[in-house]
N, C-alpha and C positions, 0 to 999 in steps of 0.2 A: 946473554941468551936466556929466553923466556923457558921456563919448565911446560909440561902440556897441561898440569892444571891452569896455570893462568892463560895460556892460550885457549883452552877449553871455555875458560869463564869469560874472556872479552867478545871471544867469538858469538857466545850465547848473547850477552849483553847488545851488542851491535845489531844482532836478529832482531831480537825483542824489542829495541829502541824504535825500530821503524815498522810496527805491527802490520800495518796497512800494505806495506810494499813487500813484506816477506808472506802475507798471506795470499795476497795475490800471485806472486813467483810462485809459491807452493800450491796454489790450486791448479795451476797448468800442470805439474808434475803429478797431482792427484788425476786430472781428469786422462792424462795419457797412461798413467799406469791402471787405471779404471779398464778403458779402453783395451789395451793389448790385453791384460788379463782376462777380462770378460770373455773377449772375442777368443783368445785360444783355450780356455775354458770349453767353449760350446764347441769347438772343433774336437777337442778330448772328448766331450760326453757324446759328440755324434758319433765318434768311431766306437766308443764303450758300447752304445745302443747298437750299431750295426754288428758288431761281434757277436752280442747276445742274441740278435735279432737271427742271425746266421746259424749259432749254436742251437738253435731251437729247431728252425726248421729244414737244417741238414747236419751234416758232418762233416768238420773239417779235417778230419786226420784219415779220410777214404778218399782212395783212388776208383775210379769205376774203370774198368779196361775192357774194352769192346773191340769186333772187328773193326779194321780200318773202312771209313767211308770215304767213297773215292771224289765226292764233291765238296767234302769237310777237311780232311787231314791233308793239306797242304804242306805240314812240316814232315811228312812221311815219304821217305824214296817209293816211287811207283813200284819197282822191284821189290822192296822189303815187303809191302802190304798184307796184310795176312787177311783172311775171310773167315775163319775159325779157331777158338784158343782151344789149345790140345792139352793134356797130360803133361807132356815136355814142355810147353810154354808156362804152364803154372809153377813148374819146378824152377824154371829160369827167374819168374817171378819172386818166387820165395828166396831165392838167391842173392836178389838185389841188396847192397847195402842201406840199412836202413829201415828195411820191410820184416815187421815181425810177424804178419799173419796174413795169407790168400785164401781165398774160397770162389768156387764156381758158384753163382746166383742163378736161380731162376724164379720166374714172376708169372702167376696165372692168375687170371679172373675168374674167380667161384662165386658158387651162390651155395650159401648157408642156410640150412633149414630145421628148425628144432621140432621137439615133438608137441609142442605147446602153439603150432602153427604160427612162428614167427619166422621172418626170413629178412635175409641181408645178402647185398651185393658188395665185394670186397676184393681185395688182393692178397695173395698168399704168397709169401717168400721161402726161399728152401735155399738154406748155406749150412756149412758145418757145423757142429756143436762148438768146436774150438774159437770157429770166428765170431759166433753168436755174443761172447763174452767181451770179445774185442770189439763190436760194432755197439756195444753199449745194452745187450738185451739181457744182463746179467742182474739186476736190480727186478723184481716182483713185486707188486702192489698185495695182488693174491694168490695164494697157489705155490708152485715152485717151480723153478727152471727145467728146462728140459733136458733128459738124460738119456742115452742110449738105448736103456730099457724100458722107453713110452714107446708104445706102438701106436703109429699113426697120433702120435701127441703135438697138439697144438699152442702155440702162445698167442695171447691175442693185444693187441694194442688197444688203448684206452678209446682210439677215436673211432676203432671198428664198433664199439659197443652200441654207439647211439643209432647206428644202423639198421637196428632189428627191430621190425615193425610187422604189423599182422599182413599176412601172404596176401589176404581178398581185400585189403583196403579198397574202399571207393577209388582215394586220392593216391596213386602209386608215386607223387612228387613228394619227396622226403626235403622238409626245409630244416635244416640243422639248426639255424639262429633259434628257431621257436621252440626246440626241444633241449638243446642245450645248455642256453643262458637263463637265468634267473630274469624276469622282466623288470623287477622293480630294484635289484642290487647291481643286475648285470654282470654276476658273477657266473662261471661255469657250475652246472650243476653235477651231482653224479650221477652217471649212468645206472638207470634202473635194471638194464639186463645185465644177468650176473651169467655167464657161460660155463661156469664151474657147477652149476646146480641144473643145467639142463642137458638133455641128451641132442646132440647136434650131430647133422649130415651135411655132408658138401657133395655137390657137382661141380665139374669145371664147367667155363662158359658163363652166361648170363641168360639161359633159358629157363625156363616158368617150369619148377619142378612138379608142380601138380599136374601140369598139362601132359607131361610125358613118365608121369609115376609107373604107369604099365609097361614101360618099355626101358626105362632105364632107372636102374635102382640106385639112388646117392650113395656114397660111402660115408660109414659112420667114424666119427673122428673123436679123439680124448681131448677135451678142453686140459690143459694140463695149470696152466697161469694165465693172469693177467698184467703185463708190464707195468712198471713204476714211470716209464720216462715219459716225459713232456712233450722230448722230440716231435713234432708235427708229420715229419716223414717218416719217422719209426711206427709212430702211434696208430698211422692211418692204414697198418698193414697186419696180417697175421702171419705167424712164422712158424717152420718145420723143418727138423732135419731133412739135408738135401737128398739123400738116397730113399728115404721114406718119403717122400712128395715126390720123386719121380716114378716109383714103384706104383704110388696109388694114382697115379697120372696115365702110368701104362696100362694098368687095369682099368680104368674107366673108358681109355681108347680103345682099349678092345671089346669092353662092352656095347660101344657105340660103332662098331665095325670100323673104327678108323677114319670116320666120316670126314674129319679134318683135313685128312692127308690124302683125299680120293681113293678111300678102300684098300692102301696098300700101308703094311706097317713100317712108319719113318725108319731111316737107318741113322743110327748115333755115333756120330764122329768127333764129336767136340762139344764146347760150350758158345755160346753167343755173348756172356758176361760174366765177368770175373772182378771179384772187388779184393784191394789192395789194403790194407790198415799200415798206417805210419804214425807211430807214436810222438816223433817229433816234426813240429808241422814247418821246422826249417828246411827238411828234407824233400817236402813234397814237390817243389818244382823242380827240381834235379830228377827225383825219379820219374817224375811223369815225362820230362824229356829224354829219359833211358828208354823207357817204355815206348814209346813214340819212335826213335830209333829204330828199336827193335821190330816195328811193323803194327802195331797196336793203335787205338785210339784211346786216349789217357784223359778222364775228366776228372773234376774235383769242385766240389762246393767252395774249395778257398781260392777256386779261379776268380769267382765274383768278388770274395772279398779282397782280394788283391785290387781288383779295379776300383773298389769302393774306397779303400785306404789311399790309393793314388789322388782320387778326388776329394779325399777329406785333407789329405796333404796341402794341395793347391788350395782350397779352403783357406786354411791355418795360415798360410803363408800370406794369402788376401787380408784374413782379420790380422794378423800381426802386423803386416805393413799398416793397415790404417791406424792401429796403435802405435808404431815407429811415428809416421808422420805426427800425432800429437804430441809424442814424446820430443821430438826434434823442435818442434814449435815450443814446448816447456823449455828447452835447452837453452834456446835464442833468450828466452826471458829470463834465465837465471843469468846469463851473460850480461844480458842489458841491465840487470839490477847489480850486479858485482861492480861493472863500470860507472854506473852512478855514485855506486858508495865509494869509489876512487876520489872521485871529483871533489865529493862533500865531506870525505875524511882526509883530505890532502895534509891538512894541518896536524891531525893526528898521526899520520904516518910519519911526517917530518919530527915530529916529538921522539917517536919510538925510536928513528935512526938516531938521533941525537944523544937520547940518554944510555945508547947501546945495543939497541936492539939489532939482530943480524938481518940482513936480507933476507935470509933462509926463513928466519921468524916471522916476516910480514908475509912472504910466501906461504906458509903452512897457516896462517892465521886468515886469509882469502879462502885459501884450498878448502879450511874444514867449514867455512860458513857458506860454501859454494855445496860442499858434499852433504853438509845436515840439512839444506833445503831440500836437496835430492831425497836424502834416505828419509826426512818426515815426509814428504809428498809420498814416498813409498809404501811407508808406514800406515799412512791414513789411507792411500789409492786399495792396499790390499785387503784392509779392514772393511771398506766400503764395498769391495768388489766381492765379500764375504755375502753381505747381505744384497747386493743385485743378483747374483748366481741365485742365491736361494729361491728370491722371486720369481726367476726365470723359470726355476724348477717346479714353484708351487703352479704358474701358468702351466707350463708343459704338462704337470702331473694331470690336470685336469683335463688336457687334451686326451692325454695316454689312457684316462679312463674312458674318455668316449671312444678312441680307437680299441679297446679292449673287447669292444661286442664285433669287432671285423677280426680279432685274430685266430680263428679257426682252430682254437684248443690250445694254444702256445699258452704258456704259463704266464702269470700275469704277474708282474715284478714293477715295482717302482720305477716310476720315470725318472730320470736326471737328465737333462738334457746339458745341463753345465757343471763340470767337475774341475775343482781348484786343486791339482796335488800339491802336496806341500814342498816339491822342487818347485812348481811353478812359482809359488808366494816367494819363496828364498830366492830364486832366480831373479824376481822384479826387485825385490830389494837391494839386492847385488848391483842390479842394470842402474837403478835409478841413482843409486851414490856414485856411481860410476858417470852415469851424464852430469851429476853436478861437480865432481873432479874435474871431467872435461870441460865443463861450461866455464869455471873456474879459472881456469889455467890462466887464457890469455889476461884477463884484469890481474891476476896474480901477478904475470908477469910485468904488467905496467906500473903495478904497486913497488916495485921491487928498483925499478929503473927510474923511479921521481926522485929528484934532486931535495934533499934534507932541506937545505935552505930556502929553496924555493917555494917548498910545503910549508914552511913555516911563516915566511911572510905573507902567504895567503891568507887573504879576510874572509 
């Protein structure tokens, strides 16, 4: 019986004795490995980029709850549809397992005017102070966070600062790409406007304050801080504590004689929007369904992410299938190489049997040779895959810098469209070695059954 060292030594000698054939057979495995690793890495990279983009554009941990819309809430029973969200409903949402924060949210279009004759039209959101931290508004670039002691205190998103321009400018059209980005570098400029160094007034709606200054007096607000978040959805708005914003709106409505409501003070019996924070994204879908069964519409940015993940999974399967076909062809090549080796080495096999080698040794020898071809092809294929992946990322990086000008304030990050994780590399090596073993099994069986006397007689 042959020991392992002799078996490995003989197997390697046999492989390198026919260098060209071994190389061509290994080349098939290399091409198949490159195909499957690079294809899957592109699918992984696409998913990572999608996750990053969605996280910058929206918030994957937030569910927005609103009254049921008859035309869109097919999952909600007609009897259970609710048209307003009450305090009792908010308490119910708070008690759902997996929810750690709930807040009513109000949104208003406002016109901001400074004492230096600068104006901007933007959106202000009102929510509870407790929810602001859950919503990702706890990190401040300048100034401080809102507290309960801040009267008419406002947090400014970075994107809102680019909108401040001269109120009497001849051209009222504002082109953010001209002001926000450096023409030479393409990088986002720091906003020149600092709300913390200005006295700012706010009026609700988009009316021109100058035309109405004799009849409508804008409300003085207190700029407290500038948000550090680069999330576009969040940085494009300003924020105020819910009750204080509602009080300012009531005060303003009274000043203009409730003109938005036909001259009558509106009754307040609930909310039209509530945000729910779910720390664990695995619970999002379950909680959404529970809210919908309760009678409300429940939307989340994660809905779109789930759809894109399904799409990328299909792409991964297609890419993996293409690579799998390449490896199948390579496996046939290994089988063909090992069968040819049997016919060429009949005499050698016969001698091995005569001098006492067991049929198990012969089987192990052929399986070792075929597995070595698979493993060697896998190693070279993985190494080359990293090189090709780097080239793909360099090309994608150039396209990413071009697209950076169109990112509308999202954080500029290095674009990696091809990502090869360690687990994929190891899986590729194990898989190619396994392919080699399977491909060499039938030739090994054939070698085992070969008659020793007939093999020795063969010229």
